[in-house]
Residue, then its C-alpha position, 0 to 999 in steps of 0.5 A: m159899354k163895350y160892344e162886340k162885333l161879328s166874325k167874318n163867317a157872319l159876313y159870308c152868311m149875310y152875303t149868301a142869304g142876300i144872294l139867295t134872296a135876290v135870286v128868288v126875287i129875280a125869278i119872280l120878276g122874270a115870271v111876272n115879265y114872262f106872263w105879263i098881264f098887261p099888253k105886250d106893247i107896254e115898254i115902261g114895264k120892261w124898263i121898270s123890270l130892268a131898274l128893279l133888277i139893277l136895284i136888287g143886284i146892288d142891294a145883294l152886294i152892298s147891304p151885307v157890308f153895311r149890316y155887318h159893320r153896323y151890327r153890334y151887341s153888348i151883354n152886361e149884368e143889367c141888360i142886352d144891347i143890340q144895334e143893327g140895321y142897313l138904311f135905318v139903325k135900330r137899337h134894342i135894349v133888354p133888361i136881363e131881369r125881364l127875360h123869360k125864355l132863351e133859345t139858340a137857333k140855326g137855319p140851313i145857311d147858318q149851319i153852313f157858316k157855323v153861326a147861330k142866333v140867341v133868341v131871348t123872349t120877354a113879355g114884350g116880345d122876342v129879341t135876337i142876337s144874330f150871326l154869332d159863332e156857334k160856340k159864342a152863342e152857346q156861351i151867351a145862352e149859358s151865361l144868360r141862363r145862369r144870370i136869370n137863375e140868380i135873379v130868380v133866387e134873389q127874388r125868392r129870398e126877397n119874397g121870403e119863399e126860401 
């Protein structure tokens, strides 16, 4: 099975999303420290905050690289296979015949970097192929739509509906 990798735009999108998330979490951490509920003389709270600040910064810089290099997807006539993860790698395998609904989606950061996601819905839930170039996402959605239509026509013939 041949796996596809992501474009560099995906890496930039991951970095931007990671940094924005880190900024929000650091702002919340700062607010907690500023409005510290516990007595002011507890020094351990400041050390914990500093450690969290360092970990958040390291995560924002390192996690996009790992996620980018570990993210792969493959689509063939039988299934969609997606591998992704940072610390733990997950693998999603979805049979094409189980697909019920397809959609493409783009968030604000995705639009800046011209990437999109293809969300496929099955009876068991949603699976998302993320960080695809916009054109690639449209091509994948269109090819999956055609394949689903072919399967429906085949099933109707087998059931004698046509």
